[in-house]
N, C-alpha and C positions, 0 to 999 in steps of 0.2 A: 456750525456756531455754538452748537451745546458743547462740544469737547473744548473748543477755543476758551469760551468764558470760564469754565472749570480750571483750565490750565492757569488762565491769569490769576485766579484765586489761589491757586497752589503756589505760584511763585512768591507770593506775600504769606500765606498761612502755612503753607508746607504740604507736600503731597500727602503725607498720612491723614492729614485733616480732611481732604478732599476724598479720599478712600473711605473714610469713615462716613463721611454724607452719603456716598453712594450705596454703601451698606445699610444704611439707616432707610434710605428712599426706596430701595429696591421693593420691600414688601407693600409699599404704598403707591407704586407705579401706576398711573392712571387715575387715581383718587382726584376727585373734584374739591377743591379747597376754596373758599369765598371769604374775602376779607371785606368787612364794613367799617367805615369811619365817616366823618362829617366834612372833610374838606381833602382835595387832591394836591393842595399847595399850602406851604407855610406851616411850620411846626415840626416836631420830632417825628411824629407818628407817620405822617404823609411821607416824609423824607426816608423812613425806614422801608415802608412798603414800595416805594419806588424802586428800592434795589433789592429787597428781599424777594419780590415776585419773579423777575428774571432768573435768579438763582434756582428758585423752586422749580420753574419751567426747564431749566438746564438738566433737572434731576428727573424729567418726564412725570412730573405731577400737572394737573390740570387747574390752573389758578386764575381766579377773577378777583377783582377789586371794585365794590361798588361804594358809591358816595351818597348819602342822604342829601335830600333837597329841602330847604327849609326857608320860611319868611323871617324877618327881623325878629318877631315875638319868640319864634323857636329858638333862635340862637341866643337872645337874651336870656332866656330861661336856662339853656344848657350852658352858659357862661356863669350864671348864678350857681348851678349845680357844681360846676368846676371848682369855684371859689369857696363854696360850701364843704366840698369833699375836703379841700384843704385847710379847713378849719375856721373858716370866717363866717359869722352869723350873717346870714342873708335872709331877705324875704322870699315868700313863695306864693305870690299872687295867683288866685283862682285863673286869671285870665292867661297868665304865661304856661301854668299847667295844663290849661285846656289846649293851648297853642302845641304844647309838646307832645300830648298824646295824639292829637289831630293829624299832627305832622307825621310822626312814626306810623300811624295807621296808613296815611296815605302813600307813604314809602313802602310799607309792607304789601300794599295791594300791588304795586308796580313790581316788587322784587321777590313775591312769594313763591313762583314757580322756581326760580333760580336758588333761593335759600332752602326750600324743603326738599329739593333734589340732591343737595350737595352731601359730600361725605363729611366734610368738616366745614363749620362756620365759625369764624373768629370775628366777635364784636368788639370794637375798639371804643373803650371810654363810655361816659353816660349818655352820650347824644343817642345812639341807636340802641341802648340796652333793653328798651321795651319792645323791639322787634319780635323777640321769642314768643310773647304772648299772642301775635297774629299769625303764628307759622304752626299750627296744631298738627299739621300733616308733615311735619319734619321727619325725615329718616335718618338723618346724619347726627353727628355729636357738635353741640354747641358750647363754644368757650367764650367766656367774657374776659377780654384782655384790658386790665387797667394800669394805665401809664401815669397816673397821679398819685401824689403823695396822700394817702388814705390813712396815716397813722393817727390823726386827731381830727375826724371829721365832725362837721356840725351835725349833730344827731339828727333832726328833721330830714336834712337832705339824704342822709345815707339811710334812713327808715324807708324814704319813699323809694329811693333807687333799688334798695335792697329786696323790696318787693318783687321786682323784675328779675334781679341778678340770681337770686336764690334757686330759680327752676332751671339755670343751666347745668351743662353735665360737669364743667369744671371752671375754674377762674385762673388767671395769672397775675401775679404782682411782681414789681421789680425788686423789692426788698421784703424781708421778713417782717418788719415792723409796720409794712403797709397793709397787710393781711388782716381780714376781718372775719367774724365768725359767720361760716356758711354750712350749708347742708351738702356740700360736695367737695371732691379733692380740689386743693390749691396748689398751685405750681409757681415757683420763683424763677423768672427768666429776666435778667437785666438786658436793656436794649443794647444797641450795638452800632457801629459806623461801617460804613463800605470804604475800604481802603482804595478802591479803584474810581470812586465817585469823582466829580469835578470839584467837590468840596474838599477832598482829602488826598487827591494824587498829588504828585511832586510838580512843582512849577518852576519855570525858569527864573532865574535872580533878576532879570530884568524886569518881568512881570510882578514880581514882589516889591521891587523898588519903585516901580511905576505909581504904587499907591500914593506915596508921599506927594508927587505933583499933582496927580489927579484930583486929590482931596484936601489939598492945601495944608498938608502937614509938614513939619519941619522934621527935615532928615537928620538935624544934629541934636534932637531932643529925645531921651528915651520915651518909648510909646507904650502906653498902657491901653489894653482894648478889651472891652466886654461886648460880645455877641449875644444877642438875645432879642426874642419878641419885647416891644414896649409894653411891659405887664408889670404891675405893682409889685408881684411876687418876685420879679427879677431885681427889685430894688435899684432901679437907675437913679433916684434922687440920693440915695445912700453911696453909691459909687462915686457920684459927684462930690459929696461931702469928704469921702475918702480922699479922693483925688485932690482936693483943695488942702487938706491936711498934710498930704504928702509932698506937694509943693512947696510948702514952708520949710522942708527938711531937704529936698533934692529937686533939681530942675526936672521936669516931667510934661508930657502932654497926654490927653486922654481923647479915645475915639469910642463912642457909643455908637455900635453898628447894629441896626437890626431892621425890622419890617413888622408886618402884620399878618395875620392868618384871617382866611375868609369866614372862619367861625369864631372870630373874637371881636365882639362890637366894641370893647373898651379901648383898643389899641390906640385909635387916634386921639382919644382924650388924655392918655398916659404920654404920648409922643408930645403934646401940646405942653403938658406940665414939665417935661424935660427940657424942652427948647426955652421955656420961660426960666428955668433954674440956671441954665447954661448961657443965657443971652449976654452979649458983650463980653464974654471971655474968649480971647482968641486960641487959648490952648485946649479948649474943650469942642470936640468935634462930634455933632449929632448927626448921623448919617442913616437917612431911611432908604433901605434898598428894597427892589422887588423881589418877590420869592424866588425867581431863577438866577439870583446873581451869586450862584454858587462859587464860581472862580474868585469873584472879588472877596467874598468871606474868606475863602483859603487864603489870599493874598495878605488880607488884614491879619488872620492869625500867624502867618508865617514872618509878617513884618513886625509884629508887636515883640516887646522885649518880655513882657509880663502879660499873660491873659487873666481877667478877671471874671468871677462869675458869683457875685455876691447875692445870690438868692436867699429869699426869706422862707421859701417853700420850694421844693424841686422833685419832681417825680423821679428823675434820673439826672439829666442836663447833658445832652448829647453835646453841647458846644465845648463842655469840659472835656470829653472824650476825645473831640477834634483837636482840640489845642494840645492835649497829652501827646495825641499821635504825631503832632508835628514838632515834638521834643521842646514844648513849652511849659514851664512850670505855672501852675494854675492856683491863684488865691481866690477861694471860694467859699460861700456860705456853709455853715457847719449845719447842714440838712439834708434830709432825703438822700438821694443817690449820689449827691456830691460826697457824702462820706464814704461811698463805697470806692470813689476813684482817687480823691485827692487824700493821700497819706502824708501826715505831717512830717515835714524834713526829708521826705523821700520823693514825691512828686509834687509838692507845693505846700501850700498851708491852708487850713480852715479856720475861718474867722466868724465873729458874731457881729462887731461894730466897725464903724467907720474909723476909728481910733486904731484899732487892731489890724485893719486892712491897710492903713497908712504905715504903720511900723513894719509890716512884712514887706510892703513894696520898698521902703527904705532899705531893709536887711537885703533883699536879693540885689537891688541895683548897686549896693556897695559890696557885694561879694559875687562876682560873675563866674568865679570858677565853681562854686556851688551851685548857681543857677544852671550852668551847663551840665554839671553832673546829674540835676534833678531833671533836666530835660532828657537826658539820656534813658534814665530809669523809666521816665513816663512813657516814653514811645515803647520800650520793652513790655511794661505793664498792660497797655493796650493790646499789643500783639498777642498776649498770653490770653486776655480775658474779654476783651470787648469788640471783637471784629465781627463781621457779619456772618462768617462761617460757625462760629460758636453758637450765635444766635440761633441760626438754622438747624443745627444739631439738637438743640433743646427742643425746638418746635416739633421737629420730625420725632423725637422720643416720646415727647407729651402725645402725639397723634397715634403712635404705635401703643402706647398705654391704655389710651382710650378705646381703641379698636380690638385690643386684645382683653380687656376687661382684668379678670381675676387671674389669667393664666400665669403661672410662675415662670415660664420660659417664653422669650421672644425671639423668633427665627429670623435672623437678618439674612439679606441677600450676600452673594459671594462679592468680594471686591474685584 
Protein backbone atom coordinates (compact mmCIF):
# COMPACT_ATOMS: atom_id res chain seq x y z
CA UNK A 1 0.00 0.00 0.00
CA UNK A 2 2.84 2.37 0.88
CA UNK A 3 4.59 1.86 -2.46
CA UNK A 4 1.32 2.05 -4.38
CA UNK A 5 0.45 5.46 -2.91
CA UNK A 6 3.90 6.87 -3.68
CA UNK A 7 3.68 5.55 -7.25
CA UNK A 8 0.33 7.30 -7.73
CA UNK A 9 1.90 10.61 -6.78
CA UNK A 10 4.94 9.89 -8.94
CA UNK A 11 2.68 9.63 -12.00
CA UNK A 12 1.47 13.19 -11.40
CA UNK A 13 4.47 14.98 -9.85
CA UNK A 14 7.34 12.92 -11.29
CA UNK A 15 9.55 10.10 -10.02
CA UNK A 16 12.30 12.53 -9.05
CA UNK A 17 9.93 14.33 -6.65
CA UNK A 18 9.06 11.10 -4.83
CA UNK A 19 12.74 10.11 -4.68
CA UNK A 20 13.51 13.44 -3.02
CA UNK A 21 10.70 12.90 -0.50
CA UNK A 22 12.10 9.49 0.43
CA UNK A 23 15.57 10.96 0.95
CA UNK A 24 14.23 13.71 3.20
CA UNK A 25 12.08 11.31 5.21
CA UNK A 26 14.75 8.67 5.79
CA UNK A 27 16.48 10.45 8.73
CA UNK A 28 13.05 11.03 10.33
CA UNK A 29 11.78 7.47 9.96
CA UNK A 30 9.73 6.47 13.01
CA UNK A 31 9.41 10.04 14.34
CA UNK A 32 6.05 10.93 15.91
CA UNK A 33 4.38 13.99 14.42
CA UNK A 34 1.14 15.37 15.91
CA UNK A 35 -1.05 17.92 14.11
CA UNK A 36 -3.67 19.85 16.11
CA UNK A 37 -6.48 22.01 14.74
CA UNK A 38 -10.11 22.78 15.57
CA UNK A 39 -12.16 20.90 12.97
CA UNK A 40 -11.94 17.67 10.99
CA UNK A 41 -14.34 18.82 8.27
CA UNK A 42 -14.75 22.11 6.42
CA UNK A 43 -12.07 24.60 5.43
CA UNK A 44 -8.67 24.33 3.81
CA UNK A 45 -6.70 23.21 6.88
CA UNK A 46 -8.79 20.08 7.36
CA UNK A 47 -8.60 19.30 3.64
CA UNK A 48 -4.82 19.54 3.66
CA UNK A 49 -4.46 17.35 6.74
CA UNK A 50 -6.76 14.65 5.37
CA UNK A 51 -4.35 14.22 2.47
CA UNK A 52 -1.00 15.14 3.99
CA UNK A 53 -1.11 12.55 6.77
CA UNK A 54 -1.45 9.40 4.59
CA UNK A 55 1.48 10.58 2.47
CA UNK A 56 3.59 11.07 5.60
CA UNK A 57 2.61 7.60 6.77
CA UNK A 58 3.67 6.18 3.41
CA UNK A 59 7.14 7.57 4.18
CA UNK A 60 7.26 5.62 7.50
CA UNK A 61 6.47 8.56 9.76
CA UNK A 62 4.23 8.07 12.79
CA UNK A 63 1.51 10.71 12.38
CA UNK A 64 -1.48 11.69 14.53
CA UNK A 65 -4.19 14.31 14.07
CA UNK A 66 -5.95 15.70 17.14
CA UNK A 67 -8.95 18.05 17.03
CA UNK A 68 -9.92 20.44 19.82
CA UNK A 69 -13.35 20.10 21.39
CA UNK A 70 -15.08 23.33 22.36
CA UNK A 71 -18.40 24.97 23.23
CA UNK A 72 -20.11 27.83 21.33
CA UNK A 73 -18.35 30.50 23.41
CA UNK A 74 -14.97 29.02 22.52
CA UNK A 75 -15.70 29.06 18.79
CA UNK A 76 -17.24 32.55 18.99
CA UNK A 77 -13.97 33.69 20.57
CA UNK A 78 -11.73 31.99 18.00
CA UNK A 79 -13.84 33.31 15.12
CA UNK A 80 -13.30 36.76 16.60
CA UNK A 81 -9.55 36.00 16.70
CA UNK A 82 -9.67 34.97 13.05
CA UNK A 83 -11.42 38.18 12.00
CA UNK A 84 -9.10 40.30 14.14
CA UNK A 85 -5.97 38.70 12.73
CA UNK A 86 -7.24 39.58 9.26
CA UNK A 87 -7.55 43.23 10.27
CA UNK A 88 -11.11 43.66 11.54
CA UNK A 89 -11.44 45.53 14.86
CA UNK A 90 -13.23 43.14 17.20
CA UNK A 91 -14.25 43.05 20.82
CA UNK A 92 -12.57 40.67 23.24
CA UNK A 93 -15.06 40.20 26.10
CA UNK A 94 -13.62 38.66 29.23
CA UNK A 95 -16.30 35.97 29.15
CA UNK A 96 -15.14 34.72 25.76
CA UNK A 97 -11.44 34.96 26.63
CA UNK A 98 -12.13 32.88 29.74
CA UNK A 99 -13.97 30.32 27.61
CA UNK A 100 -10.96 30.18 25.30
CA UNK A 101 -8.48 29.64 28.14
CA UNK A 102 -10.68 27.09 29.92
CA UNK A 103 -11.34 25.12 26.74
CA UNK A 104 -7.68 24.94 25.77
CA UNK A 105 -6.78 23.86 29.32
CA UNK A 106 -9.39 21.08 29.23
CA UNK A 107 -8.12 19.84 25.88
CA UNK A 108 -4.52 19.98 27.10
CA UNK A 109 -5.46 17.75 30.02
CA UNK A 110 -6.72 15.09 27.61
CA UNK A 111 -3.90 15.42 25.07
CA UNK A 112 -0.91 16.14 27.32
CA UNK A 113 0.65 12.68 27.06
CA UNK A 114 0.36 12.61 23.27
CA UNK A 115 1.71 16.13 22.86
CA UNK A 116 4.55 15.94 25.35
CA UNK A 117 5.84 12.63 23.94
CA UNK A 118 5.79 13.72 20.28
CA UNK A 119 8.93 14.52 18.34
CA UNK A 120 7.14 17.30 16.45
CA UNK A 121 3.87 19.09 17.21
CA UNK A 122 2.29 21.27 14.51
CA UNK A 123 -0.37 23.63 15.94
CA UNK A 124 -2.65 25.09 13.28
CA UNK A 125 -4.00 28.65 13.62
CA UNK A 126 -5.16 30.51 16.73
CA UNK A 127 -7.66 28.00 18.16
CA UNK A 128 -5.08 25.65 19.78
CA UNK A 129 -2.27 28.21 20.08
CA UNK A 130 -2.36 28.27 23.90
CA UNK A 131 -1.80 24.51 24.24
CA UNK A 132 1.95 24.94 24.60
CA UNK A 133 1.67 26.73 27.95
CA UNK A 134 0.03 23.59 29.40
CA UNK A 135 2.73 21.18 28.19
CA UNK A 136 5.79 22.06 30.25
CA UNK A 137 7.09 18.47 29.98
CA UNK A 138 7.34 18.49 26.21
CA UNK A 139 10.39 16.84 24.68
CA UNK A 140 9.85 17.59 21.00
CA UNK A 141 9.76 20.62 18.73
CA UNK A 142 6.60 22.73 18.56
CA UNK A 143 5.67 24.73 15.45
CA UNK A 144 2.81 27.22 15.07
CA UNK A 145 1.37 27.04 11.55
CA UNK A 146 -0.63 30.18 10.64
CA UNK A 147 -2.89 29.80 7.59
CA UNK A 148 -4.38 33.30 8.01
CA UNK A 149 -3.59 36.60 6.30
CA UNK A 150 -1.69 38.21 9.17
CA UNK A 151 -0.34 41.14 7.18
CA UNK A 152 -2.34 43.83 9.04
CA UNK A 153 -3.71 42.30 12.25
CA UNK A 154 -5.88 44.14 14.73
CA UNK A 155 -3.16 44.77 17.30
CA UNK A 156 -5.00 43.82 20.54
CA UNK A 157 -5.84 40.37 19.12
CA UNK A 158 -2.31 39.74 17.86
CA UNK A 159 -0.81 40.98 21.14
CA UNK A 160 -2.96 38.49 23.05
CA UNK A 161 -2.09 35.54 20.79
CA UNK A 162 1.55 36.50 20.43
CA UNK A 163 1.93 35.85 24.15
CA UNK A 164 1.34 32.15 23.39
CA UNK A 165 3.02 31.93 19.98
CA UNK A 166 6.35 33.47 20.98
CA UNK A 167 7.28 30.39 23.03
CA UNK A 168 7.16 28.04 20.04
CA UNK A 169 10.32 26.71 18.42
CA UNK A 170 9.29 28.01 15.00
CA UNK A 171 6.35 29.32 13.05
CA UNK A 172 5.13 28.86 9.48
CA UNK A 173 3.38 31.44 7.32
CA UNK A 174 2.08 31.18 3.76
CA UNK A 175 3.55 34.44 2.46
CA UNK A 176 6.38 36.79 3.51
CA UNK A 177 4.00 39.67 4.22
CA UNK A 178 2.07 37.55 6.73
CA UNK A 179 5.10 37.06 9.00
CA UNK A 180 5.34 38.97 12.29
CA UNK A 181 8.18 39.84 14.66
CA UNK A 182 8.82 36.77 16.80
CA UNK A 183 11.75 35.43 18.80
CA UNK A 184 12.13 32.21 16.81
CA UNK A 185 12.76 31.07 13.21
CA UNK A 186 9.96 31.66 10.73
CA UNK A 187 9.39 29.54 7.62
CA UNK A 188 7.38 30.24 4.47
CA UNK A 189 5.35 27.26 3.22
CA UNK A 190 2.43 27.95 0.89
CA UNK A 191 -0.43 25.41 1.14
CA UNK A 192 -1.17 22.86 -1.56
CA UNK A 193 -3.79 20.62 -3.13
CA UNK A 194 -3.88 16.87 -3.48
CA UNK A 195 -4.16 15.98 -7.18
CA UNK A 196 -5.44 12.48 -6.30
CA UNK A 197 -8.31 13.61 -4.07
CA UNK A 198 -11.97 13.45 -5.06
CA UNK A 199 -11.96 17.22 -5.34
CA UNK A 200 -9.14 17.31 -7.89
CA UNK A 201 -9.10 14.02 -9.77
CA UNK A 202 -10.30 13.85 -13.38
CA UNK A 203 -14.05 13.27 -13.78
CA UNK A 204 -16.08 11.76 -16.61
CA UNK A 205 -17.64 14.38 -18.86
CA UNK A 206 -21.07 12.93 -18.09
CA UNK A 207 -20.59 13.62 -14.36
CA UNK A 208 -19.57 17.22 -15.06
CA UNK A 209 -22.48 17.78 -17.44
CA UNK A 210 -24.93 16.37 -14.88
CA UNK A 211 -24.31 19.41 -12.67
CA UNK A 212 -26.54 21.53 -14.92
CA UNK A 213 -29.68 19.41 -14.58
CA UNK A 214 -29.01 18.46 -10.95
CA UNK A 215 -28.88 22.09 -9.76
CA UNK A 216 -31.17 23.75 -12.30
CA UNK A 217 -28.46 25.52 -14.30
CA UNK A 218 -28.87 26.56 -17.93
CA UNK A 219 -26.42 24.59 -20.13
CA UNK A 220 -26.66 27.30 -22.80
CA UNK A 221 -25.44 30.14 -20.55
CA UNK A 222 -21.75 30.73 -19.64
CA UNK A 223 -21.24 29.70 -16.01
CA UNK A 224 -19.41 31.70 -13.35
CA UNK A 225 -18.60 29.77 -10.17
CA UNK A 226 -17.26 30.84 -6.80
CA UNK A 227 -16.56 28.02 -4.35
CA UNK A 228 -15.98 29.08 -0.76
CA UNK A 229 -17.31 29.05 2.76
CA UNK A 230 -20.10 31.57 3.31
CA UNK A 231 -17.83 34.11 4.95
CA UNK A 232 -17.82 37.90 4.61
CA UNK A 233 -14.11 37.89 3.77
CA UNK A 234 -14.99 35.84 0.65
CA UNK A 235 -17.22 38.77 -0.41
CA UNK A 236 -20.17 36.81 -1.83
CA UNK A 237 -22.26 40.01 -1.98
CA UNK A 238 -19.52 41.63 -4.05
CA UNK A 239 -19.59 38.63 -6.38
CA UNK A 240 -23.32 39.07 -6.87
CA UNK A 241 -22.79 42.77 -7.65
CA UNK A 242 -20.07 41.90 -10.19
CA UNK A 243 -22.29 39.27 -11.81
CA UNK A 244 -25.15 41.74 -12.24
CA UNK A 245 -22.82 44.25 -13.87
CA UNK A 246 -21.39 41.60 -16.19
CA UNK A 247 -24.87 40.46 -17.18
CA UNK A 248 -25.61 43.91 -18.59
CA UNK A 249 -22.79 43.27 -21.09
CA UNK A 250 -23.02 39.52 -21.80
CA UNK A 251 -25.46 36.72 -20.95
CA UNK A 252 -24.14 34.75 -17.98
CA UNK A 253 -25.20 32.81 -14.85
CA UNK A 254 -23.63 32.53 -11.39
CA UNK A 255 -23.29 29.66 -8.93
CA UNK A 256 -22.17 30.48 -5.40
CA UNK A 257 -21.16 27.07 -4.11
CA UNK A 258 -20.09 26.50 -0.54
CA UNK A 259 -20.83 25.37 2.93
CA UNK A 260 -19.75 25.93 6.49
CA UNK A 261 -17.11 24.71 8.90
CA UNK A 262 -17.85 23.43 12.38
CA UNK A 263 -15.59 26.07 13.92
CA UNK A 264 -17.27 29.02 12.11
CA UNK A 265 -20.38 30.28 13.92
CA UNK A 266 -21.01 33.09 11.40
CA UNK A 267 -21.57 30.90 8.35
CA UNK A 268 -25.35 30.58 8.57
CA UNK A 269 -25.82 34.33 9.01
CA UNK A 270 -23.74 35.05 5.90
CA UNK A 271 -25.61 32.38 3.93
CA UNK A 272 -28.90 34.07 4.86
CA UNK A 273 -27.57 37.43 3.64
CA UNK A 274 -26.51 35.87 0.32
CA UNK A 275 -29.88 34.21 -0.19
CA UNK A 276 -31.66 37.49 0.52
CA UNK A 277 -29.45 39.36 -1.97
CA UNK A 278 -30.07 36.80 -4.71
CA UNK A 279 -33.73 36.12 -4.05
CA UNK A 280 -35.89 36.14 -7.18
CA UNK A 281 -32.97 36.11 -9.63
CA UNK A 282 -33.21 32.91 -11.71
CA UNK A 283 -29.60 33.22 -12.88
CA UNK A 284 -28.07 33.22 -9.39
CA UNK A 285 -27.79 29.81 -7.77
CA UNK A 286 -26.85 29.68 -4.08
CA UNK A 287 -25.84 26.11 -3.31
CA UNK A 288 -25.09 25.05 0.26
CA UNK A 289 -23.21 21.75 0.21
CA UNK A 290 -22.14 19.39 3.01
CA UNK A 291 -18.41 19.26 3.87
CA UNK A 292 -17.89 15.94 2.06
CA UNK A 293 -19.35 17.01 -1.32
CA UNK A 294 -15.90 16.92 -2.89
CA UNK A 295 -16.84 15.41 -6.26
CA UNK A 296 -19.70 17.88 -6.61
CA UNK A 297 -17.33 20.80 -6.07
CA UNK A 298 -14.90 19.22 -8.52
CA UNK A 299 -17.67 18.99 -11.11
CA UNK A 300 -18.74 22.62 -10.56
CA UNK A 301 -15.18 23.86 -11.07
CA UNK A 302 -14.83 21.80 -14.25
CA UNK A 303 -18.23 22.92 -15.55
CA UNK A 304 -17.39 26.60 -14.99
CA UNK A 305 -16.30 28.85 -17.81
CA UNK A 306 -14.63 31.15 -15.28
CA UNK A 307 -13.94 30.62 -11.59
CA UNK A 308 -14.15 33.61 -9.23
CA UNK A 309 -12.58 34.06 -5.81
CA UNK A 310 -13.25 37.70 -5.02
CA UNK A 311 -11.90 37.58 -1.48
CA UNK A 312 -11.24 40.72 0.56
CA UNK A 313 -8.73 38.83 2.74
CA UNK A 314 -7.30 35.42 1.97
CA UNK A 315 -4.67 33.38 3.73
CA UNK A 316 -3.99 31.40 0.58
CA UNK A 317 -7.13 30.35 -1.29
CA UNK A 318 -7.08 26.62 -2.04
CA UNK A 319 -10.20 26.97 -4.19
CA UNK A 320 -8.06 29.11 -6.49
CA UNK A 321 -5.45 26.36 -6.68
CA UNK A 322 -8.13 23.77 -7.38
CA UNK A 323 -9.57 25.81 -10.23
CA UNK A 324 -6.16 26.50 -11.79
CA UNK A 325 -5.37 22.77 -11.62
CA UNK A 326 -8.53 22.18 -13.68
CA UNK A 327 -7.20 24.59 -16.33
CA UNK A 328 -9.66 27.35 -15.46
CA UNK A 329 -8.65 31.02 -15.46
CA UNK A 330 -9.42 32.62 -12.11
CA UNK A 331 -10.59 36.16 -11.42
CA UNK A 332 -9.58 36.71 -7.82
CA UNK A 333 -9.32 39.41 -5.19
CA UNK A 334 -6.00 41.24 -5.14
CA UNK A 335 -5.09 40.01 -1.68
CA UNK A 336 -3.10 37.46 0.29
CA UNK A 337 -2.27 34.13 -1.28
CA UNK A 338 -4.34 34.87 -4.37
CA UNK A 339 -1.51 37.17 -5.45
CA UNK A 340 0.84 34.21 -5.36
CA UNK A 341 -1.36 32.17 -7.68
CA UNK A 342 -3.22 34.50 -10.02
CA UNK A 343 -0.71 36.10 -12.35
CA UNK A 344 -2.36 38.85 -14.39
CA UNK A 345 -2.82 37.88 -18.05
CA UNK A 346 -1.10 34.53 -17.37
CA UNK A 347 -3.33 32.43 -15.06
CA UNK A 348 -6.19 34.91 -14.64
CA UNK A 349 -6.79 38.41 -13.32
CA UNK A 350 -6.64 40.05 -9.91
CA UNK A 351 -9.36 42.58 -9.12
CA UNK A 352 -10.41 44.96 -6.37
CA UNK A 353 -13.95 46.02 -7.29
CA UNK A 354 -17.17 44.54 -8.69
CA UNK A 355 -16.73 46.83 -11.72
CA UNK A 356 -13.24 45.48 -12.43
CA UNK A 357 -14.48 41.93 -11.95
CA UNK A 358 -17.29 42.45 -14.45
CA UNK A 359 -14.93 43.86 -17.07
CA UNK A 360 -12.58 40.88 -16.74
CA UNK A 361 -15.52 38.48 -17.04
CA UNK A 362 -16.59 40.14 -20.26
CA UNK A 363 -13.03 40.15 -21.63
CA UNK A 364 -12.49 36.44 -21.06
CA UNK A 365 -15.87 35.37 -22.43
CA UNK A 366 -15.18 37.41 -25.58
CA UNK A 367 -11.69 35.89 -25.99
CA UNK A 368 -12.11 32.14 -25.66
CA UNK A 369 -8.71 31.41 -27.23
CA UNK A 370 -6.95 33.53 -24.59
CA UNK A 371 -9.03 31.88 -21.87
CA UNK A 372 -7.96 28.42 -23.04
CA UNK A 373 -4.28 29.37 -23.10
CA UNK A 374 -4.55 30.88 -19.61
CA UNK A 375 -6.06 27.61 -18.44
CA UNK A 376 -3.20 25.57 -19.88
CA UNK A 377 -0.60 27.77 -18.16
CA UNK A 378 -2.60 27.67 -14.92
CA UNK A 379 -2.48 23.87 -14.67
CA UNK A 380 1.26 23.74 -15.24
CA UNK A 381 1.80 26.53 -12.72
CA UNK A 382 0.06 24.44 -10.06
CA UNK A 383 1.94 21.28 -11.06
CA UNK A 384 5.24 23.06 -10.52
CA UNK A 385 4.38 24.95 -7.34
CA UNK A 386 1.30 23.92 -5.40
CA UNK A 387 0.92 20.16 -5.24
CA UNK A 388 0.93 18.21 -1.98
CA UNK A 389 4.33 16.69 -2.74
CA UNK A 390 6.05 20.10 -2.71
CA UNK A 391 4.23 20.96 0.53
CA UNK A 392 5.53 17.81 2.20
CA UNK A 393 9.09 18.41 0.96
CA UNK A 394 9.10 21.71 2.80
CA UNK A 395 7.59 20.26 5.98
CA UNK A 396 10.26 17.54 6.03
CA UNK A 397 13.01 20.08 5.43
CA UNK A 398 11.71 22.19 8.31
CA UNK A 399 11.66 19.21 10.67
CA UNK A 400 15.20 18.27 9.71
CA UNK A 401 16.32 21.86 10.32
CA UNK A 402 14.73 21.86 13.80
CA UNK A 403 16.15 18.45 14.64
CA UNK A 404 19.68 19.29 13.52
CA UNK A 405 19.80 22.80 14.97
CA UNK A 406 22.94 24.69 14.06
CA UNK A 407 24.61 21.86 12.13
CA UNK A 408 25.91 23.09 8.79
CA UNK A 409 25.27 19.79 7.01
CA UNK A 410 22.17 17.57 7.02
CA UNK A 411 22.69 13.93 6.04
CA UNK A 412 19.84 12.51 3.96
CA UNK A 413 18.94 8.91 3.35
CA UNK A 414 19.83 7.17 0.14
CA UNK A 415 17.22 7.27 -2.62
